[in-house]
N, C-alpha and C positions, 0 to 999 in steps of 0.2 A: 483557553482550557485546558488541564495539564496532563501531560503523559511519565507516567512510573515505570520504568523499566528496571526490574527484580535479575540481578546477573551477578557471574564472576567478576567480568570485566566491565566495570562500568568507564575504565577510559573509553574504552573500545566505541562504548556509546557515546561520550560526553566530543570526544574527538572527532568522528564519524559524522555527527551532525550540527558541528559548530562552524561549519562554514552554508557558504550560497544562500537561501532563503529560507530554510530552517533557521541556520545560524544568525540572522538576521533579526526573524520573528521573537527568539529568545530573548538576546538582549534587548528589542523593543517592547517588552515581558506583556505580547501579541500571546505568544504562548510559555507552558511550563514543559521542560525538560530535567528529568531527577532522572539521577540512574544511582540504583543504592546494591552497595556488593550485601553480597548474602554471605557471606564469610563473615561479616558485623558478627553474623545472629548465632558464630557457631559456639557452643561451648566446652569445644577439644582447643585442648592448647596450643595446637599446630592450626586452627582454624581448616578443620578437616571438616566437609561437607558430605561426602561421601561413602559410602560403605561395600560389602561386595553384597550380589545379592541373594535370596533366598532361593533356594532350591536347584541356585549354580549357574551357573552358566560364565561366560566373558564379562569383562570389562564390572565400572561398579555403577553404583546405583545412588540418586544426589535423596539425601532424607530430607523427611518431611518435617522436623520439628525446626531448623534453617531458616527455612520459607517460609514454612507458617509464620515466624515470630516476625521476619521480615515482612508479612503482608499486612498483620497486625497494624507495625507500627507506622506503617505509611497508613494505612484507614483511619487510625487513630487521629489523624490532621483534617478529616472530613467528613463533611455532614450528612453524608450516607455510604453506602458500598457501592464502590466503580465496577465496573464488567473486571473482571478479569481474564485477559487473552495468553495463551498456552501455544508458542507456535510449536507443531508439529507434523509431520507427514500426512498425521491420521485426518485431519481436520481439514476444513472445507475449503477448496480456492478460493482463497480472497484473491477480490473481483474492486473494479469502482464504483461498483451498487453496495458491497458492503463498507466501503471506505466511506461512502457519504454516510452510510449507517451509523460510521461508527465516530462519524465529527460531529456530529449533533449530542456528544457525551461532552458534560462539564471534566470526569477525569477518566483515566483509563488507566489502567496494570499491565505490561506486559511481563510476564514469566519467561526467562529465558532457561531453558534445559543444558544439561552436558553430561554427558561421558554414555548409558544408557536409556539413559533417564531418569527421570522423577517418580521416588516413592508415590504410586496410585492411590493413594486415603489421601493426601495435603493434592494433588487436584479434584478429586473427590470434591472435596471441604471448599477450596478458593474460587476454580477455575468455573467461571463461564460461558466463556469460550475456546473451539478447540479450533482453531486455524493454520493454514499452509501456504507458501508463497509455492509448492511447485512440487511433481512427483521423484525427489532428488532428497539427501540425505549432505546437512552440511553439518560440520562438528562443532556447532550448538546456533542457537537464537536470537544473536544478536543482531545477526544479518537479516534474517526477517524481520525483528523488530523494528531496525532500522528504515526498510523498506514500505513495512504499515506506515510508520509512523510518520516518514516522508508523502505518501499518497494522504494521508487523513488529513495531516495538517495544513497542506498549501487549501482546503476544502475550508479550512474558517477561516469566518469574514476578518480581514486586514494582511492576511499573511502573505498574500499576493497583490503588488501594488496595481497592479492594474485587473477592475474586478472581471473583467470579462477571461480572464486568462485562462481560467477552472473551466470556465464553461463553455467553453471551444476542444479545450485537449484531448487527445483520443480518449474513445471507452464514455465519452461526455454522455452522449446521447447514442452508446451502442455502437457508434461506427468511428470507423481510424480515419484519422486528421486527414483534411488535405495537405500539398504538395506548399513545402513555403518557401520564397523565393526572396532576397534585399539585393542591395547593389554588388557588384556592377551587374549592368542590364545585361550586362554579352561574357559570358567568361568560359573558357578555352573551347569556344567556337558554339558557346549554349545561350540560349536565348532566352530571358524572361517569358514567361505565355503574354499574348500582348493585351491577351484579356485585362490584364491587373496592370497595366499601363494607360486603363480606354479611360480611369479614374467614375466610369459606371458603374455604380453600384447596386442595380440590381443583376448587372451579367457577372459581376465579382461574385455579390453571395451563391448564382444557378453554379459558375462555374466550380465553385469551392464544393458546392451539394453535389454533382454530379461525380469527381475527384474522390470523395467521402465513401462517396457508394463504391466508386470503382476500384479504390484503393480495399477497400473491404471486400469485396469481391473477388477479387485476386490473391490479398494475403491471407485472411479470414473470414473465407465464407459462409462458416459455424455459426460468423455471432447474428447475422443475414436472418435466421431460423428462428431467435431469440422471441419472443411474445411483446415483449418491449418495445423491440426493433421495428416489428410487424406494425405494432398498433401507430410508431411515428413515423410511418411510410408512407408517401402522398399518392398519388394517381401517377403525375409525375416519375416520383422515383420509379414505383414501381414498374414505367413502362421502359423505364432508362436501363434497367436492368434487366429487363426484359430482352429491350436491344442486345446488352451484353452477353446474354445467356446465348442468344439465338441471334447472330450476324449476320445481318442480310448478304447472300450469296454473291459474290463479285462477277 
């Protein structure tokens, strides 16, 4: 899978994703990562890519032509036009379900905006998806692009060493992940739960499932109301949640 990022700060993208799991996947060529500088497509001798907004107002707006030429140059090397993702607070909020959908694409292009935004005409012409990582404003689209690339890339086969890692991550089944423990067995007078030391795989899986349910109930109860989560709850899951919601009086 190839990720292409249209940006004014290509070094920020490449340096930010050069380490850890994603960096290793790039070096192994399991995924491709390409940051393309929009300024390279400016026809201004000073490499300007922005201008004053029509109608007045504060700030500057990114011009359409450098972005469009950058996009055309990327797409010219592909067999088909890929989805183009524009990071904006006006978009759908990015989540695991969207990440899973996008991870099935052969290529993705991320468009990183700056200043007061991008000329609407080029957005209308090339953008297929408007996505947000939350209801707040950042100085540019690079950080959201890196968040999305990290989330999507780890779902690509071969990126993670352990094929089960992505399957049991938080949000993968709509529930938060259960608590994790490692050595030492006792730390600051806190003991690892006995069930994890028992070697009884059935009991361990039951404990982990209940802990996921409990953690979701306590920290993100709205997730339990989603249709896909409701569909995956077993009778025992529902009984356990009912017990959490209506504890017996002592």
